[in-house]
C-alpha positions, 0 to 999 in steps of 0.5 A: 074473468077472460080465460087464459090463453093457452101456452103456445106449443114448443117446436121441440119436445124436452127430450128432443131438445136435450137429446140434440147435445146429450147423446144417449149411446155416449159414455158419460153423465148429464146433470139435472137440478131442480127446485123442490117447493114447499108445499106450505101455504103462505111459506116464502122460503125459497125452494129447496134445490136439488141436484142429481147426476145421471148416466146418459145411457137412461137420458129418455127415462128421466126425461120423462119421469121428470115433473114438468111443474118444477123449476129445472135446469139441465147441464149443457156440457157431458163430465166423466164422473157423476158431478159436473166440474170443470175438472170432470169435463168430458165433452161439449156439443154446443156453445149457447147463451143466456139472455137476460132480455128482461133486464134491457129495453126488449124485455117488454116484447112478446117472445115472437117479437123479441125473437124477430129482434133477436135475429135481426141483430145477430144479421146486422153484426155478423153473429152466426144465426143459432141453431136454436132460440128458446123462451125461457120464461123471462129471456131467451136461450141461443145455442149454436150445436156443433157437428161434432163434440168437443174433447175436453182439451178444446176447452180454452178454445171455446171459452174464447168462442163463449166470452165473444159471444157474451160480448157481441150480444150484450144489448140483448141481455147476455149473462156473462156469469152463465158461460162456463161449461158447468153451467145448466140451463132451464130444460125445456117443457118446464115451468119457470114459476118466477113468470109462470110461463113454459120454457119452450122452443121459440125458433129452430134452423133448418139446414138439409132438412136438420137442424143446423150443425155448425164447425166449430172451428167455423165459429172460432174463425168467424166469431174471433178477433185472431185467427189461429192462422194469425197466432201462429204467424206471432208465434213464428216471428215475435216482434220484440226481444223479452224484457224482464218481469215487473211485478206490480203491487200485491203480488209474489213472484215466487218461479213465475216466468211469461204466461204462455197462455190459456191453452197451455195452462189446460194442456199441461192440467191434462198432462198431471191427470194422464200422468196420474192414470199411467200410475194407476193414481186414478184408480188406487189413488195418490201415495203420500208424498205426491198428493198436495203437490198434485192438487195444488197443481191440477187447480193452479192450471184449472184457474190459469186455463180461465175455465173456473172463477176464484169462488169456484177453487174450492168445489173443483178441489173436492171434486178431485180430492174425491176422484184421486185420494179420497181418504186425504186427511189433510184439510184442502182448504189449507193446501190451497190458502196461497192459491187461492189468495193469488186467485183472488188478487187476480180478480181484484186487479193485481197483475204482472206486466211483462212485455207491455202486457199483463199476466195473473199473479199465478205460478206458471212453472219451467218445464224442469220444475214440473219434471222434477216435482213428479219425478216424471220417467223417459217412458211416461213422457211419450203419453205428454204433450206439453210437460217433456224434456227438451231432447224429447220435444227435439226428437218429436220434431224430428220424427214430424219433419221426417213423416213430412218429407216422406209424405210429402207433406200431410194434407193438413200441412198443404192446406195451410201453406196455401192458406199462407201464400193467399195471405201473403199475396193479399198482404203484398197487394195491400201494400202495393196500393200505398196502404202502411204496414200498420194498414195491412197488419190490421187488414190480416189481423195481426202487427206491422211487424209480422205483415212486412215479415210474411210479405217478404218471406 
């Protein structure tokens, strides 16, 4: 029998790779998942998987103690509770894509050949080259490290970037089911028992004698089809009056109104959690009268934000209940029954038609509804971002304008104005060349009416 070739060395050890997106000095938790094989000979029962969460300050010791001969996965995000539920998300230090290349025509290539094909494809398709590429035993993991970790408030925009990366890299088997913030990926220097190969780092992109890290906003502007500036212009210049809602068959209207976006839903979830902290509910539990509606609305906004699918709803609810009302005697399933049906209806294709677009059949309450439901006081409102009265919104706007006048315009505002002026000049130049407003809008990433108004201001 010919001797088996020794596995090629990895560019980074497992601790070095994990430390790129898990900083030991930070507070929070990471999660490990490993397979505990049955030692009985000939047993074909799937291995028992064990999951444990650990504080970041013990990362080196935990990683060093792992058995490299077991299938092992590590969370990519960090959490403020010892689990990896989205409701407990703390921060994100990277973007990533899990590539099931063995399901594609590239699957028979050697890892090094596959790497060259993948990097070449990224260059041809204007996808930023990843910071590192990992051979997972059967496929690849591509990771884009961030200059600074993202707080959980940025999750909707991070999700949009993840979705775009998966779409762009679909020819290499990008897994759309493995792009969420709670995902675990195989850990470097551990075995993949399905293939018998070792997980290893294949390639690292160097930048100034270090591994390349990207500003998240640069990644988002590069990958997403609509920039923040274009979205801002669209908000400032609506193109048509709003028609009434039209409900497509299968859903209930309830108190639904126009869905204002995933970021708004996530911000409202953050506001409810802030309110819970202000009132001491996190430390002492939620009093009776608020429990069911707090869990209901937190999970409703979690679903609207796109952070979790409906099949994860019950697990997220359990994690939320353990945090704020561990003695909750009511069955969580009964609290979530209607919400779960609406979430499943959304995934099954039921929609609300509005202004030529469609929206999920989930609850999108007005601010006054939430203010009344939770009896939000004026002093509590000061710490909230979106669940505020019109008077509070006007006061905040007046303060911002006054501060801008006093400072002569903040640096950020001046940069934004300069960017708008450049786009206005480009719109006028394109129009002078004979392009229609529709063609000008396509170049700028906005609609024809917004392009016309931009150029005319």
